[in-house]
MINU-485419 format. One record per residue (C-alpha): residue number from 0; residue in three letters; x, y, z. Coordinates in nm, 2 decimals, always signed. Example, Ala and Ser with C-alpha at 12.3 -4.5 7.8 and 13.67 -1.06 7.14 Angstrom:
% MINU-485419
   i  aa     px     py     pz
   0 ALA  +1.23  -0.45  +0.78
   1 SER  +1.37  -0.11  +0.71
% end
This chain:
% MINU-485419
   i  aa     px     py     pz
   0 MET  +3.00 +18.44 +24.15
   1 ILE  +2.96 +18.12 +24.36
   2 THR  +3.27 +17.94 +24.48
   3 VAL  +3.23 +17.55 +24.47
   4 SER  +3.51 +17.31 +24.59
   5 GLY  +3.78 +17.57 +24.55
   6 LYS  +3.70 +17.62 +24.22
   7 LEU  +3.54 +17.97 +24.06
   8 ALA  +3.24 +17.96 +23.88
   9 VAL  +2.99 +18.19 +23.72
  10 ALA  +2.63 +18.13 +23.78
  11 GLY  +2.42 +18.06 +23.47
  12 ASP  +2.73 +17.96 +23.29
  13 GLY  +2.74 +17.60 +23.30
  14 PRO  +2.99 +17.39 +23.45
  15 ALA  +3.28 +17.52 +23.67
  16 VAL  +3.59 +17.65 +23.45
  17 SER  +3.95 +17.58 +23.59
  18 GLY  +4.19 +17.86 +23.61
  19 ARG  +4.40 +17.75 +23.29
  20 ARG  +4.30 +17.89 +22.96
  21 PRO  +4.19 +17.64 +22.69
  22 PRO  +4.47 +17.63 +22.40
  23 GLU  +4.39 +17.89 +22.12
  24 LYS  +4.35 +17.80 +21.79
  25 VAL  +4.65 +17.91 +21.57
  26 ILE  +4.51 +18.12 +21.26
  27 LYS  +4.73 +18.14 +20.97
  28 LEU  +4.78 +18.47 +20.83
  29 LYS  +4.68 +18.52 +20.46
  30 ARG  +4.92 +18.66 +20.22
  31 PRO  +4.76 +18.73 +19.91
  32 VAL  +5.04 +18.97 +19.82
  33 ARG  +5.30 +18.71 +19.87
  34 TRP  +5.11 +18.45 +19.66
  35 ALA  +5.05 +18.70 +19.37
  36 SER  +5.44 +18.79 +19.39
  37 TYR  +5.50 +18.39 +19.34
  38 ALA  +5.26 +18.37 +19.04
  39 ALA  +5.40 +18.67 +18.89
  40 MET  +5.78 +18.57 +18.93
  41 GLY  +5.69 +18.19 +18.81
  42 LEU  +5.52 +18.34 +18.52
  43 ALA  +5.82 +18.57 +18.43
  44 GLY  +6.06 +18.27 +18.49
  45 LEU  +5.84 +18.05 +18.25
  46 LEU  +5.86 +18.33 +17.97
  47 ILE  +6.23 +18.39 +18.02
  48 LEU  +6.29 +18.00 +17.97
  49 ARG  +6.06 +17.99 +17.67
  50 SER  +6.24 +18.26 +17.49
  51 VAL  +6.61 +18.14 +17.57
  52 THR  +6.51 +17.78 +17.44
  53 THR  +6.32 +17.85 +17.16
  54 ASN  +6.49 +18.16 +17.02
  55 PRO  +6.75 +18.01 +16.75
  56 ASN  +6.97 +18.31 +16.77
  57 PHE  +7.13 +18.18 +17.10
  58 GLY  +7.29 +17.88 +16.89
  59 TRP  +7.26 +17.62 +17.16
  60 PRO  +7.36 +17.36 +16.91
  61 VAL  +7.68 +17.56 +16.87
  62 VAL  +7.73 +17.58 +17.23
  63 ALA  +7.70 +17.21 +17.28
  64 GLU  +7.93 +17.17 +16.99
  65 TYR  +8.24 +17.41 +17.15
  66 PHE  +8.16 +17.34 +17.52
  67 THR  +8.41 +17.06 +17.55
  68 SER  +8.63 +17.17 +17.27
  69 PRO  +8.99 +17.13 +17.31
  70 ARG  +9.07 +17.51 +17.28
  71 VAL  +8.80 +17.62 +17.50
  72 LEU  +8.90 +17.34 +17.77
  73 ALA  +9.27 +17.48 +17.70
  74 GLY  +9.15 +17.82 +17.78
  75 LEU  +8.97 +17.71 +18.07
  76 GLY  +9.30 +17.55 +18.22
  77 ASN  +9.50 +17.86 +18.15
  78 THR  +9.24 +18.06 +18.34
  79 LEU  +9.24 +17.84 +18.66
  80 GLN  +9.62 +17.83 +18.64
  81 LEU  +9.65 +18.22 +18.61
  82 THR  +9.37 +18.26 +18.89
  83 VAL  +9.58 +18.01 +19.13
  84 ALA  +9.91 +18.19 +19.03
  85 ALA  +9.79 +18.53 +19.07
  86 MET  +9.60 +18.45 +19.41
  87 ALA  +9.92 +18.29 +19.56
  88 LEU +10.12 +18.59 +19.47
  89 GLY  +9.86 +18.83 +19.63
  90 LEU  +9.82 +18.65 +19.96
  91 VAL +10.21 +18.62 +20.00
  92 LEU +10.28 +18.98 +19.92
  93 GLY  +9.95 +19.07 +20.11
  94 VAL +10.07 +18.91 +20.44
  95 ILE +10.41 +19.09 +20.42
  96 LEU +10.22 +19.44 +20.35
  97 ALA  +9.98 +19.39 +20.61
  98 VAL +10.28 +19.34 +20.87
  99 MET +10.47 +19.61 +20.72
 100 ARG +10.15 +19.84 +20.76
 101 LEU +10.11 +19.76 +21.12
 102 SER +10.45 +19.81 +21.22
 103 THR +10.56 +20.10 +21.44
 104 ASN +10.85 +20.16 +21.21
 105 PRO +10.80 +20.45 +20.97
 106 ALA +11.05 +20.29 +20.72
 107 LEU +10.83 +19.99 +20.68
 108 SER +10.47 +20.10 +20.72
 109 GLY +10.55 +20.41 +20.48
 110 PRO +10.65 +20.19 +20.17
 111 ALA +10.36 +19.96 +20.23
 112 GLY +10.10 +20.24 +20.24
 113 LEU +10.24 +20.38 +19.93
 114 TYR +10.22 +20.06 +19.77
 115 ILE  +9.86 +19.98 +19.86
 116 TRP  +9.76 +20.34 +19.75
 117 PHE  +9.92 +20.31 +19.42
 118 PHE  +9.80 +19.97 +19.33
 119 ARG  +9.45 +20.05 +19.45
 120 GLY  +9.45 +20.39 +19.28
 121 THR  +9.50 +20.27 +18.94
 122 PRO  +9.28 +20.05 +18.70
 123 ILE  +9.42 +19.72 +18.68
 124 PHE  +9.36 +19.69 +18.32
 125 VAL  +9.63 +20.00 +18.28
 126 GLN  +9.85 +19.80 +18.51
 127 LEU  +9.83 +19.47 +18.28
 128 LEU  +9.89 +19.72 +17.99
 129 PHE +10.21 +19.86 +18.15
 130 TRP +10.32 +19.49 +18.21
 131 GLY +10.26 +19.39 +17.85
 132 PHE +10.46 +19.68 +17.73
 133 ILE +10.73 +19.69 +17.99
 134 SER +11.00 +19.66 +17.73
 135 ALA +10.92 +20.01 +17.60
 136 LEU +11.07 +20.14 +17.92
 137 TYR +11.35 +19.88 +17.97
 138 PRO +11.44 +19.71 +17.67
 139 THR +11.67 +19.49 +17.86
 140 VAL +11.69 +19.37 +18.23
 141 GLY +12.03 +19.28 +18.38
 142 LEU +12.25 +19.28 +18.68
 143 SER +12.57 +19.48 +18.71
 144 ILE +12.81 +19.58 +18.97
 145 PRO +12.79 +19.97 +18.98
 146 GLY +13.12 +20.08 +18.77
 147 GLY +13.21 +19.74 +18.69
 148 PRO +13.11 +19.45 +18.46
 149 THR +12.74 +19.33 +18.39
 150 LEU +12.66 +18.99 +18.55
 151 PHE +12.35 +18.93 +18.39
 152 ALA +12.16 +19.09 +18.11
 153 MET +11.85 +18.95 +17.87
 154 GLU +11.59 +19.09 +17.67
 155 THR +11.25 +19.23 +17.85
 156 ASN +11.05 +19.06 +17.61
 157 SER +11.21 +18.69 +17.67
 158 LEU +11.17 +18.75 +18.04
 159 ILE +10.85 +18.91 +18.07
 160 THR +10.62 +18.67 +17.86
 161 PRO +10.23 +18.72 +17.84
 162 LEU +10.18 +18.47 +18.10
 163 MET +10.45 +18.65 +18.33
 164 ALA +10.29 +19.00 +18.25
 165 ALA  +9.95 +18.85 +18.34
 166 ILE +10.05 +18.68 +18.65
 167 LEU +10.26 +19.03 +18.76
 168 GLY  +9.96 +19.24 +18.68
 169 LEU  +9.70 +19.05 +18.84
 170 GLY  +9.88 +18.94 +19.15
 171 LEU +10.05 +19.26 +19.23
 172 ASN  +9.73 +19.42 +19.22
 173 GLU  +9.56 +19.17 +19.44
 174 ALA  +9.82 +19.21 +19.70
 175 ALA  +9.72 +19.56 +19.78
 176 TYR  +9.37 +19.45 +19.85
 177 MET  +9.47 +19.14 +20.06
 178 ALA  +9.70 +19.34 +20.27
 179 GLU  +9.40 +19.53 +20.40
 180 ILE  +9.19 +19.20 +20.43
 181 ILE  +9.46 +19.07 +20.64
 182 ARG  +9.54 +19.37 +20.83
 183 ALA  +9.19 +19.40 +20.92
 184 GLY  +9.19 +19.04 +21.05
 185 ILE  +9.52 +19.10 +21.25
 186 VAL  +9.37 +19.40 +21.42
 187 SER  +9.01 +19.23 +21.51
 188 VAL  +9.25 +18.99 +21.73
 189 GLY  +9.28 +19.18 +22.08
 190 LYS  +9.63 +19.32 +22.19
 191 GLY  +9.61 +19.08 +22.51
 192 GLN  +9.65 +18.78 +22.30
 193 THR  +9.98 +18.92 +22.16
 194 GLU +10.11 +19.04 +22.51
 195 ALA +10.02 +18.69 +22.64
 196 ALA +10.23 +18.52 +22.39
 197 HIS +10.52 +18.74 +22.44
 198 ALA +10.50 +18.68 +22.81
 199 LEU +10.53 +18.31 +22.71
 200 GLY +10.85 +18.39 +22.54
 201 MET +10.72 +18.36 +22.18
 202 SER +10.89 +18.56 +21.90
 203 ASN +10.69 +18.81 +21.69
 204 LEU +10.69 +18.56 +21.41
 205 ARG +10.56 +18.27 +21.61
 206 THR +10.32 +18.49 +21.77
 207 LEU +10.18 +18.58 +21.44
 208 ARG +10.18 +18.24 +21.31
 209 ARG +10.06 +18.05 +21.59
 210 VAL  +9.83 +18.29 +21.78
 211 ILE  +9.73 +18.59 +21.57
 212 LEU  +9.67 +18.44 +21.23
 213 PRO  +9.46 +18.15 +21.34
 214 GLN  +9.20 +18.39 +21.51
 215 ALA  +9.21 +18.63 +21.24
 216 MET  +9.10 +18.35 +20.97
 217 ARG  +8.72 +18.40 +21.08
 218 VAL  +8.77 +18.77 +20.94
 219 ILE  +9.01 +18.69 +20.66
 220 VAL  +8.84 +18.39 +20.49
 221 PRO  +8.49 +18.55 +20.37
 222 PRO  +8.65 +18.84 +20.18
 223 THR  +8.94 +18.64 +20.05
 224 ALA  +8.71 +18.39 +19.90
 225 ASN  +8.54 +18.66 +19.74
 226 ASN  +8.85 +18.79 +19.61
 227 VAL  +8.92 +18.45 +19.47
 228 ILE  +8.61 +18.44 +19.27
 229 SER  +8.65 +18.80 +19.15
 230 MET  +9.00 +18.71 +19.04
 231 LEU  +8.85 +18.43 +18.82
 232 LYS  +8.64 +18.67 +18.63
 233 THR  +8.93 +18.93 +18.61
 234 THR  +9.15 +18.69 +18.44
 235 SER  +8.93 +18.80 +18.13
 236 LEU  +9.09 +19.12 +18.12
 237 VAL  +9.43 +18.96 +18.01
 238 SER  +9.30 +18.90 +17.68
 239 VAL  +9.45 +19.24 +17.59
 240 LEU  +9.79 +19.04 +17.66
 241 SER  +9.69 +18.79 +17.36
 242 PHE  +9.73 +18.50 +17.65
 243 PRO  +9.50 +18.24 +17.56
 244 GLU  +9.27 +18.24 +17.85
 245 LEU  +8.91 +18.13 +17.84
 246 LEU  +8.76 +18.44 +17.72
 247 TYR  +9.02 +18.50 +17.46
 248 ALA  +9.02 +18.16 +17.34
 249 THR  +8.65 +18.17 +17.25
 250 GLN  +8.73 +18.52 +17.09
 251 LEU  +8.98 +18.32 +16.85
 252 ILE  +8.71 +18.09 +16.75
 253 TYR  +8.44 +18.31 +16.68
 254 ALA  +8.66 +18.53 +16.47
 255 ASP  +8.66 +18.26 +16.26
 256 ASN  +8.33 +18.09 +16.23
 257 PHE  +8.15 +18.42 +16.33
 258 GLN  +7.92 +18.27 +16.61
 259 THR  +8.00 +18.51 +16.86
 260 ILE  +7.68 +18.50 +17.10
 261 PRO  +7.70 +18.11 +17.12
 262 LEU  +8.07 +18.11 +17.20
 263 LEU  +8.01 +18.43 +17.47
 264 ILE  +7.75 +18.18 +17.61
 265 THR  +8.00 +17.92 +17.63
 266 ALA  +8.23 +18.09 +17.81
 267 SER  +7.98 +18.22 +18.05
 268 ILE  +7.87 +17.88 +18.12
 269 TRP  +8.22 +17.76 +18.24
 270 TYR  +8.26 +18.07 +18.45
 271 LEU  +7.94 +18.00 +18.60
 272 ILE  +8.02 +17.66 +18.68
 273 VAL  +8.36 +17.71 +18.83
 274 THR  +8.23 +18.00 +19.04
 275 THR  +7.96 +17.78 +19.20
 276 LEU  +8.22 +17.50 +19.28
 277 MET  +8.41 +17.79 +19.44
 278 THR  +8.13 +17.91 +19.63
 279 ILE  +8.03 +17.58 +19.77
 280 GLY  +8.41 +17.55 +19.88
 281 GLN  +8.38 +17.89 +20.04
 282 PHE  +8.08 +17.77 +20.25
 283 TYR  +8.28 +17.47 +20.38
 284 ILE  +8.58 +17.66 +20.47
 285 GLU  +8.38 +17.94 +20.67
 286 ARG  +8.20 +17.68 +20.83
 287 HIS  +8.53 +17.51 +20.94
 288 TYR  +8.67 +17.82 +21.08
 289 GLY  +8.34 +17.91 +21.26
 290 ARG  +8.28 +17.61 +21.42
 291 SER  +8.26 +17.74 +21.77
 292 ASN  +8.28 +18.08 +21.94
 293 ARG  +8.59 +18.00 +22.11
 294 LEU  +8.86 +17.99 +21.83
 295 GLU  +9.16 +17.74 +21.82
 296 GLY  +9.42 +18.00 +21.87
 297 GLN  +9.24 +18.12 +22.18
 298 GLY  +9.23 +17.76 +22.29
 299 LEU  +9.62 +17.69 +22.23
 300 LEU  +9.70 +18.01 +22.43
 301 SER  +9.49 +17.96 +22.72
 302 ARG  +9.63 +17.63 +22.78
 303 LEU  +9.98 +17.75 +22.73
 304 LEU  +9.91 +18.00 +22.99
 305 GLN  +9.75 +17.76 +23.23
 306 LEU +10.07 +17.54 +23.18
 307 GLN +10.31 +17.84 +23.25
 308 THR +10.11 +17.93 +23.57
 309 ARG +10.12 +17.58 +23.71
 310 ARG +10.50 +17.57 +23.64
 311 GLY +10.52 +17.90 +23.83
 312 ALA +10.33 +17.78 +24.12
 313 THR +10.53 +17.46 +24.14
 314 ALA +10.86 +17.65 +24.13
 315 GLY +10.72 +17.89 +24.39
 316 THR +10.68 +17.59 +24.64
 317 ARG +11.01 +17.47 +24.63
% end
């Protein structure tokens, strides 16, 4: 080797070469298996699409005819109303049950655990049937003073209508699952947050509302959104109560015209449309609660602690 002007050169190899390596050319990997899988999936998709569009047994003209039928749209509206009402009942009861479940008082945690055990352990279809035929157990519902007069009484069938039976069956069952979801979200928040809030003089209810739940939402929102989508499809079970939701409405139609498959396709398309919209909403809600690694509840609590510390320091200097 020969050193020339501070550069390292090799005799007979031409001009001197600096210490830096020339940029290497990036060679893309060849993936023949991946391209073959693309071709196979594309071919399968084309074959399925051709079969669905050309098979007259699907009855696409019938689907187009009944897709915006007033009876179908009325059933869709009933499905949405039932989903909202049942989820609202499930959320409210779920929060109450979750708080009871976390209580150190056995008189509260025990009944909450028994409720969750019962409603998660029995099929929701059976629960709907029980609410639909509750009059067989209690023909009348009333309020009376023990040993005294009856203040209020009415027939159970007049009080528990098919709609009310559907809301109770779905909502009470959902409350058991929401209680566990909310409990998991509350447990995910560190105990130091509760202790710091109590040190600031916050009550248990205010601590739960202002500090714990805002931080727990990141854990609660994804499974809750998933349960809302599941509830939309579970409403189809209330057809056993003869409530005219989307599926039962289509069943009534194909019972008259015998177009079973086209009407079931119509209902399925509507379920897919609403589920897609709910999935998009879930995405934006999750993004809202996951905007930063620092939660709003933690930021609020930190500011309160800093303010309290400053007040204490000011009082100590006086």
